[in-house]
Structures are given as C-alpha cells and as structure tokens.
C-alpha positions as CSV (number, residue, x, y, z in Angstrom):
1,M,108.1,50.2,10.3
2,S,105.2,47.9,11.5
3,S,102.4,48.8,13.8
4,S,103.9,46.8,16.7
5,E,107.1,48.7,16.2
6,R,105.2,52.1,16.0
7,K,103.5,51.0,19.2
8,A,106.7,50.3,21.0
9,T,108.4,53.5,20.0
10,A,105.1,55.5,20.9
11,S,105.1,53.9,24.3
12,V,109.0,54.7,25.0
13,D,108.2,58.3,24.1
14,R,105.1,58.5,26.3
15,H,106.8,56.8,29.6
16,P,109.1,59.4,31.4
17,T,112.9,58.3,31.6
18,V,114.2,57.9,34.9
19,V,117.1,59.8,35.0
20,P,119.8,58.7,37.9
21,N,121.5,60.8,40.4
22,L,118.4,63.1,41.0
23,S,117.5,64.5,43.9
24,S,115.1,62.8,46.2
25,D,112.0,63.5,44.4
26,D,109.5,60.3,44.8
27,S,107.7,61.1,41.3
28,Q,110.8,60.9,39.4
29,D,108.8,63.1,36.8
30,P,110.9,65.3,34.6
31,P,110.5,69.1,35.1
32,A,108.2,70.7,32.6
33,N,110.9,72.9,31.2
34,K,113.4,70.3,30.6
35,E,113.6,67.9,27.5
36,V,113.9,64.1,27.3
37,P,117.8,63.2,27.2
38,V,119.3,62.3,23.8
39,A,120.5,58.9,24.9
40,G,116.9,57.7,25.2
41,R,116.1,58.8,21.7
42,E,119.2,57.1,20.2
43,E,118.3,53.7,22.3
44,T,114.9,53.7,20.6
45,I,116.1,54.5,17.0
46,A,118.7,51.8,17.6
47,S,116.0,49.3,18.6
48,G,113.7,50.1,15.7
49,T,116.8,49.6,13.5
50,E,117.7,46.1,14.9
51,R,114.0,45.2,14.6
52,Q,113.8,46.2,10.8
53,Q,117.3,44.2,10.4
54,D,116.0,41.2,12.1
55,R,112.8,41.5,9.8
56,K,114.8,41.7,6.6
57,K,117.0,38.8,7.7
58,K,113.9,36.7,8.5
59,Q,112.6,37.8,5.1
60,D,115.4,36.7,3.2
61,L,115.7,33.7,5.3
62,F,112.3,32.8,4.2
63,Q,113.1,33.7,0.5
64,E,116.1,31.4,0.7
65,L,114.0,28.5,2.2
66,E,110.9,29.3,-0.2
67,E,112.9,28.1,-3.2
68,P,113.5,24.7,-2.0
69,I,110.3,24.3,-0.2
70,Q,108.4,25.0,-3.6
71,K,111.0,22.6,-5.3
72,V,110.2,19.8,-2.7
73,L,106.4,20.4,-2.9
74,Q,106.9,20.4,-6.6
75,E,108.6,17.0,-6.6
76,N,105.8,15.6,-4.0
77,R,103.1,16.8,-6.2
78,E,104.8,15.2,-9.3
79,R,105.3,12.1,-7.6
80,F,101.7,11.9,-6.0
81,L,100.6,12.5,-9.7
82,R,102.8,9.9,-11.0
83,I,101.4,7.2,-8.1
84,V,97.9,8.3,-8.7
85,A,98.3,7.7,-12.7
86,S,100.0,4.4,-12.0
87,S,97.2,3.4,-9.4
88,F,94.7,4.3,-12.1
89,L,96.4,2.6,-14.9
90,T,96.8,-0.5,-12.5
91,M,93.1,-0.4,-11.8
92,E,92.1,0.1,-15.4
93,V,94.2,-3.0,-16.4
94,K,92.8,-5.1,-13.3
95,V,89.1,-3.8,-14.4
96,K,89.9,-5.0,-18.1
97,D,91.3,-8.3,-17.0
98,I,88.2,-8.7,-14.7
99,L,85.8,-7.8,-17.5
100,K,87.7,-9.9,-19.9
101,T,87.4,-12.9,-17.6
102,Q,83.7,-12.6,-16.9
103,C,83.1,-12.0,-20.7
104,E,85.0,-15.5,-21.5
105,Q,83.1,-17.1,-18.7
106,R,79.7,-16.0,-19.9
107,Q,80.8,-16.9,-23.4
108,K,82.0,-20.5,-22.1
109,L,78.7,-20.7,-20.1
110,Y,76.5,-19.6,-23.1
111,Q,78.1,-22.3,-25.2
112,D,77.8,-24.9,-22.5
113,Y,74.3,-24.1,-22.0
114,S,73.5,-23.8,-25.8
115,L,75.1,-27.2,-26.2
116,Q,72.9,-28.8,-23.5
117,V,69.8,-27.2,-25.0
118,T,70.7,-28.2,-28.2
119,N,71.3,-31.8,-27.2
120,L,68.2,-32.0,-25.2
121,S,66.4,-30.5,-28.1
122,K,67.7,-33.2,-30.5
123,K,66.9,-35.9,-27.8
124,L,63.2,-34.5,-27.4
125,T,62.9,-34.3,-31.2
126,T,64.0,-38.3,-31.7
127,D,61.7,-39.2,-29.0
128,A,58.8,-37.3,-30.2
129,N,59.6,-39.3,-33.5
130,Q,59.8,-42.3,-32.0
131,V,56.4,-41.8,-30.1
132,K,54.7,-40.5,-33.4
133,K,56.0,-43.8,-34.9
134,H,54.8,-46.0,-32.1
135,A,51.5,-44.2,-32.2
136,E,51.3,-44.6,-36.1
137,K,52.0,-48.2,-35.5
138,L,49.5,-48.8,-32.9
139,C,47.1,-46.9,-34.9
140,N,47.7,-49.3,-37.8
141,M,47.5,-52.1,-35.7
142,F,44.0,-50.9,-34.1
143,M,42.7,-50.1,-37.6
144,E,43.7,-53.5,-38.7
145,Q,42.2,-55.3,-35.6
146,Q,39.0,-53.2,-36.2
147,K,38.9,-54.4,-39.8
148,F,39.8,-57.9,-38.7
149,I,37.1,-57.7,-36.2
150,H,34.5,-56.0,-38.7
151,E,35.2,-59.0,-41.3
152,S,34.9,-61.5,-38.4
153,L,31.7,-60.5,-37.4
154,T,30.4,-60.1,-41.1
155,L,31.5,-63.5,-41.5
156,Q,29.8,-64.7,-38.4
157,K,26.7,-62.9,-39.3
158,N,26.8,-64.5,-43.0
159,R,27.2,-68.1,-41.3
160,M,24.3,-67.3,-39.0
161,E,22.2,-66.4,-41.5
162,E,23.2,-69.5,-43.6
163,F,22.5,-71.6,-40.5
164,K,19.2,-70.1,-40.0
165,A,18.4,-70.7,-43.7
166,L,19.3,-74.2,-43.3
167,C,17.3,-74.7,-40.3
168,E,14.3,-73.0,-41.7
169,E,14.9,-75.4,-44.9
170,Y,15.0,-78.5,-42.6
171,L,11.8,-77.5,-40.8
172,E,10.0,-76.9,-44.3
173,K,11.1,-80.3,-45.6
174,F,10.4,-81.9,-42.1
175,E,6.9,-80.7,-42.3
176,V,6.5,-81.6,-45.8
177,L,7.9,-85.2,-44.9
178,R,5.5,-85.4,-42.1
179,D,2.5,-84.4,-44.2
180,S,3.4,-86.9,-46.8
181,Q,3.9,-89.7,-44.2
182,A,0.5,-88.9,-42.6
183,N,-1.1,-89.1,-45.9
184,S,0.4,-92.2,-46.7
185,I,-0.4,-94.0,-43.7
186,A,-3.9,-92.7,-43.9
187,E,-4.1,-94.1,-47.6
188,E,-2.8,-97.5,-46.3
189,L,-5.4,-97.5,-43.8
190,R,-8.1,-96.8,-46.0
191,C,-7.0,-99.6,-48.4
192,L,-6.8,-101.7,-45.3
193,I,-10.4,-101.1,-44.2
194,A,-11.5,-101.4,-47.8
195,T,-9.9,-104.7,-48.0
196,L,-11.6,-105.9,-44.7
197,K,-15.1,-104.9,-45.9
C-alpha cells in the first residue's frame, strides 16, 4: 500500500461517519460508547483493494508497453547509428576526394611552375652565353683595335723620326753647301782682285 492510500485510509478512519436517521443532533458525532459501523470499514477496504488493482493494471499495462517502446528505441538507436556511420563514411569519402583533388592540383601547379622555371633558366643560360660570347668578341675587337692603334702610333713615330732625321740631314748638307759656295765665291773674288792688280 502506498503512502497516499495509507493517508486516505487514515483520513477515513479519523472522520466521523454520518449515520442517517439519527435524532436531531447538530454535531452528528457518534456517542463515545458506540463503535463505527462495519459498512464504512468495508467500503474503505474495498476502495483500497480497487486502488491496488488499478495500480497493478497500470503496472501490467506499463510492462506490456515497455517492451515495444524498448524495441522502438533500440530500432531508432540502430537507425541513428547507421545514419551517423553512413554520414561519417560519406564525409570521409568526400574529404578523401577533396584531398586527392587538391594533391593533384598542387602536383600539376608544381609541374607547371617547374617547367616554366626550367625553361626560364635555360633561356637565361642561353642569353648569358650569348652575352659572354659578344663580350669576348668585343674584347677581342678592342684588343685588336688597341694593337692596331699601338702599331699605327709606333709606325707614325718611326716615320716622324725618319722625317726628322731627313730634315736634319738636309739642313746639315745645306749648311755645308752654303759654306762651300761662300768659300768658292770668296776665292773667285780674290782671283779677280788679283787679276785686276
């Protein structure tokens, strides 16, 4: 018996039972020397028994419903787990596809840039070699021009020295000739003076 039933039974026992067909007594209290009628007790016992039966019926009904509810909950739990597992599997496949695509794109980008860098490096190397060849060619031309200028200056210097030597020789011969002519003229004058004498 539950506490509510015990309280209900106790309250029934505590309150006085109204007995019909009593003399006009306002209090309706039973006399002290009289007992509570048996009918009231039987009604209380019957009420408690009915409550127990109702409780048992509810318990049986709950037990009958509990198994289907547990089954439904188990099915829902399994379905939820399947959905979650399928979702995680789908997500894993998508992530793998995305990572694979990104990896392929990175490899392609790396290959493209590697090819461009390689081609640019080859072009730079070719250009550097051409510049080096042109520089060597210009250097050789400069060396040849420098050598030609040096030879020209040397030849010009030699010719100037030859011209100077010729001029000096000419001056010397001219002085000698002048002196010899002056001497011959002086001799002729002397001879002429001597003849006149």
